[in-house]
C-alpha positions as MATLAB code, in Angstrom:
seq = 'XXXXXXXXXXXXXXXXXXXXXXXXXXXXXXXXXXXXXXXXXXXXXXXXXXXXXXXXXXXXXXXXXXXXXXXXXXXXXXXXXXXXXXXXXXXXXXXXXXXXXXXXXXXXXXXXXXXXXXXXXXXXXXXXXXXXXXXXXXXXXXXXXXXXXXXXXXXXXXXXXXXXXXX';
ca = [
     -59.178   30.384   61.208;
     -56.665   30.842   58.460;
     -53.349   33.127   59.536;
     -52.332   34.133   55.830;
     -54.057   37.441   54.540;
     -53.934   36.040   50.872;
     -55.496   32.826   52.145;
     -58.363   35.310   53.606;
     -58.796   37.533   50.460;
     -58.948   34.364   48.291;
     -62.060   33.270   50.050;
     -63.660   36.582   50.547;
     -62.917   37.293   46.923;
     -64.929   33.984   46.088;
     -67.393   34.065   48.160;
     -68.191   37.947   47.163;
     -68.166   37.364   43.104;
     -70.167   34.128   43.562;
     -72.805   36.085   45.194;
     -73.068   38.946   43.293;
     -72.303   37.680   39.893;
     -73.663   34.367   39.235;
     -73.104   34.558   35.533;
     -69.281   33.670   36.662;
     -69.689   29.969   36.575;
     -66.221   29.332   38.132;
     -63.919   31.550   40.330;
     -60.653   30.047   41.481;
     -57.134   30.914   42.237;
     -55.088   31.260   39.177;
     -52.986   28.293   38.856;
     -52.522   29.094   35.172;
     -55.387   26.874   34.289;
     -56.106   28.351   30.664;
     -52.344   28.538   29.697;
     -50.411   26.437   28.341;
     -52.944   24.120   26.438;
     -53.018   22.933   22.572;
     -57.114   22.901   23.059;
     -59.647   24.960   24.836;
     -59.470   23.971   28.772;
     -62.477   22.004   30.102;
     -63.205   24.918   32.268;
     -67.089   26.481   33.222;
     -67.439   29.628   31.024;
     -66.791   32.689   31.980;
     -64.263   32.097   34.862;
     -62.349   34.376   36.954;
     -59.059   33.126   38.329;
     -57.688   35.278   41.172;
     -54.092   36.066   41.530;
     -52.239   38.696   43.849;
     -49.598   40.153   42.072;
     -47.545   42.751   42.938;
     -47.632   43.357   46.925;
     -45.815   45.784   48.367;
     -44.883   46.205   51.988;
     -43.633   48.741   54.275;
     -41.943   48.672   58.177;
     -43.834   49.969   60.568;
     -43.272   49.488   64.661;
     -42.761   46.023   66.521;
     -42.147   43.941   63.217;
     -45.101   45.128   61.615;
     -45.824   46.353   58.193;
     -48.410   48.219   55.803;
     -48.763   46.735   52.786;
     -50.268   47.537   49.052;
     -51.842   44.469   47.394;
     -52.832   44.168   43.572;
     -55.509   41.602   43.100;
     -55.459   40.415   39.485;
     -58.677   39.267   38.058;
     -58.460   37.225   34.820;
     -61.908   37.671   33.601;
     -62.065   34.647   30.587;
     -64.443   33.786   28.226;
     -64.543   30.626   25.467;
     -63.635   31.046   21.689;
     -66.355   32.551   19.752;
     -67.346   29.391   17.275;
     -69.705   31.380   15.159;
     -68.293   34.866   13.764;
     -71.805   36.448   13.302;
     -72.143   36.141   16.985;
     -69.040   38.156   18.355;
     -70.943   41.347   19.204;
     -73.545   40.001   20.843;
     -70.911   37.695   22.822;
     -68.537   40.654   23.173;
     -71.451   43.031   24.837;
     -72.549   40.085   26.417;
     -68.757   40.112   28.175;
     -68.574   43.348   28.890;
     -71.585   43.302   30.745;
     -70.606   40.600   33.109;
     -67.295   42.878   33.746;
     -69.314   45.689   34.397;
     -70.989   43.591   37.252;
     -67.607   42.376   38.654;
     -66.469   45.863   38.591;
     -69.323   47.264   40.659;
     -69.511   43.648   42.893;
     -65.603   44.629   43.997;
     -65.384   48.761   43.829;
     -65.544   50.046   47.558;
     -66.202   46.532   48.755;
     -64.386   45.840   52.161;
     -63.048   42.323   52.588;
     -64.432   40.314   55.833;
     -63.369   37.191   56.956;
     -65.708   33.855   57.748;
     -66.912   35.692   61.049;
     -67.680   39.005   59.662;
     -64.514   40.696   60.815;
     -63.416   43.554   58.295;
     -59.546   42.808   56.918;
     -57.947   45.688   54.597;
     -59.518   48.495   53.196;
     -62.031   48.982   50.527;
     -60.733   47.559   46.953;
     -60.083   50.067   44.227;
     -60.212   49.287   40.627;
     -56.789   50.052   39.090;
     -56.744   48.992   35.138;
     -58.275   46.898   32.905;
     -56.149   45.038   30.116;
     -57.335   42.538   27.053;
     -54.682   39.749   27.423;
     -52.278   38.904   24.221;
     -52.951   35.473   23.602;
     -51.810   32.815   20.915;
     -55.136   31.009   21.566;
     -59.136   31.771   20.715;
     -59.805   32.783   24.324;
     -60.486   36.257   25.348;
     -59.073   37.102   28.734;
     -59.697   40.448   29.989;
     -57.522   41.234   33.286;
     -59.247   43.271   35.546;
     -56.813   44.848   38.765;
     -57.843   45.973   41.983;
     -55.589   47.441   45.186;
     -56.022   47.495   48.786;
     -54.120   48.162   51.476;
     -53.484   46.253   55.023;
     -51.817   46.233   57.798;
     -49.894   42.437   58.831;
     -48.958   42.511   62.598;
     -48.907   38.554   62.644;
     -44.862   38.928   63.265;
     -45.300   41.360   65.997;
     -43.948   40.138   69.295;
     -46.674   39.212   71.782;
     -45.686   40.756   75.526;
     -46.493   39.212   78.774;
     -46.551   41.310   81.595;
     -46.261   39.614   85.166;
     -47.151   41.400   88.058;
     -45.031   40.866   91.106;
     -46.536   40.130   94.258;
     -44.939   42.282   97.067;
     -45.481   40.364  100.363;
     -44.971   43.373  103.121;
     -44.894   42.619  107.110;
     -45.723   45.672  109.326;
     -45.016   44.906  112.955;
];
């Protein structure tokens, strides 16, 4: 069992997107696989790269925290090779983006055992990434809130046994 909220959320998002949007051929953590390349990266297209930024936290009692987490999904498409197919590929991309939205809007993440963690996702923003290459990347942002009690101390109660002799 994973302890990190982000590990659990990454796995849940990957499973949800793979199950509900089969047109997306790769769902993975964003390690900048599509950046800093002189050529088109050798990835299956379209793909979604996931990151969590920014996250804001506030204090609760006993070292617990509530958190507001922003999920960044980089929905990437390959370069268009034939100019007369731009509109068709754009429409196909927007349709995949709409399926991604429908799959995640209001969805509540669960771990591998089916336990709910965090609140339902809400779409926050969509931006077309400004790029120097020919890739088309739409950044779709969702937010969720969560409670992290992993640093909360665990107290144990010891019951004292009292022997009383009564004569």
